[in-house]
N, C-alpha and C positions, 0 to 999 in steps of 0.2 A: 504494499499500499504506500502510495506517494504521500509525502507529508505536505501540508499546505504551503509551506516555505518553498518548497521545490515547485509547486504549481503555479506560483506567482511568475507572471511573464515579465520580461525586461520592460515591456510598454506599461503593464500595470504597476510596476515599481516606479517608472518614470512619472506616470500621472499621479501616484500617491505623493511623490516627493515633490512635484510641482504645485498641487492643489491642496495637499494635507494641511500645511500651515494656515492657508486662507480658510478652509473650513473650520479648523480650530478656532481661528481669530472670530469667526461669524458666531459659532457656538458659545465660545466663553463671554464674548461681549453681550450675547442675548441675555445670560444669565447674571453675569457680574460686572458688566460695564467696560467702557472703552480702555481703561487703564490696565485691567487685568487682560483683556483681549489683546492688547498691544504687547504686553509682557510675554503672553504665551506666543504671540506671532514671532517675536524676536527669538525666543528659546527654540520654537519648532524651526525656524528658518535656519538657525545655526546647526541644529541637529541634522536637517535635511542636506545642508552642505558637508556635513561630516559623513553621513551615510553615503553620499555620492563619492566622497573621496575614498571610502573603504571599499566600495563596490568597483571602482573603475580606476582608481588610483590617478584621476585627473578630475579637475574642477573646471567645467565649462566657463569661459570668460563672463558669459551673460548671467550665469547663476551666482558667480562671485560677486559681480557688480550689483545684482539684486539684493543679495545677502548683506553686503556693505550698507546699501541705502536703507534696508529695513532696520539694521542695527543703529545706524546714525539717527535716523528720524524716530525710531522707536525710543532710543535713549533720551533724545530730547524731549519727547512727549512725557516720558516718565519723570525725569529730572525736573523740568519745569510745570509738571502737572497741566499741560496745555495740549489738548487733543488736536489743534491746528497743525502742529507738526506732522502727525501721521496722516492726517487729511490731505496735506499739500504733497506728500511723498510721490503720489503717482504723477501729479503734475510736473514736478520737478524732474523726477527721473525721466519721464517720457519726453519732456522738452530737451534734456541734456542728450538723450540717445538720438533724438531726431536732428538736433543741431550737429552732432558729431557725425552722423551719417550724411547730412547735406553738406557740411564743411569738407569732409573727405571727398566728395563728389566734385566740389568746387576747385580743390586744389589737384585734381586729377588722380586721386587714390580712390579705393573702394574699400572701406572697412567692412562692408557686409561681406564682400567676396573673402576677405581675410579671415572674418570669423565663421562663416558658414560654408565656404568652398570646400575646404578639407573635410569638416566635420560631417557635412551632408554628402560629400563627393559629387558636387554639382560641377558640371562642365557646361558653362554658359558664354556665349560670346559677350564682349564688353558692353554692347548695346542693351542686351537682355539684362545684365547685372545693373546698368544704369536705371532701367525701368523698374527692376524688382527693388532697388534702394529707394525709388520714388514711392513705391506702394509702402514700404516700411515707414518712410518719413510721414507719409499721409496717415498711417495707422497710429503712430505715436502722437502726432498732432491732435488727431481725433480724440484719443484717450486723454490727453491732457485738457482739451476744451470740455470734454464730457465730465471729467473729474471736477474741474473748476465749478461748473454749474451745479454738479451734484453737491458738493460739500458746502456750498454757499446757500443752497436753497432748502436742502434736507435736513431733518433731524439727524442726530448722531447714529441712531439705530437705522435710519433710512439711508444714510451714507455707507455704513458698513455693509448693508445689503446689496447696494449699488456696486461697491467696491469688489465685493466678492462675486456677485452674479452678473452685473451689468458690464463692468470692465472686461471680465472674463468672456462674456458674450460678444463684445466688440472685437476683442482679440481672436476669438474662434471665428467670427464672421470674416475678418481680414485673413485668417489662416485660410479659409476656404478660397478667397479670391487669390491669394498667393499660390495655393495648391493647383488651381485651374490654370494660371499664369505658367507655373513651372511645367505643368503636363504638356503644354504646348511647345516647349522647348526640349522636351526629353526625346531622344532618338532611341528606336528600338535597338537592342544589343547586337542584332544580326544585320542591320542596315549599314549600307556603305555611306561614307561622307558626300554630302552634295557639292 
């Protein structure tokens, strides 16, 4: 008989690592409030990074950046007892990523290609990388704008719900667009070059 641990697929583990801290944040906030929720989010995110390291002996740059941002804004929230810090984190992080990607494009580099090219084994022409980067910039700007509207207009519990489900939904929606775009550029493995 196979143990439950062995039945867990790599994709299942990846999903748990990506969304587990957010779900815990939502649940703990629901029962104990934003400060306890934030503390749990910080601890769960650090644990997630540790598990990723133990399992793969690597830490993806995006995961490391996300963890650092959660720890930084979470610490400010808890130290100053001001929930504004954790609420603006998605805005600040999304705009930093969008600006980094756009600036990289403007100076003739492609940071997205550097981050994802080897990791996802993508072989795209430079023009396709530029369009893909444009989609990512649009996604992060959309997330930033949506978060700004949400945290300024919703209650704290409403914002937490929006962060966990709304921002995830926006990301998944753009993920579908990006997947469709990438599928147009994938060549069958047995086809010859055009």
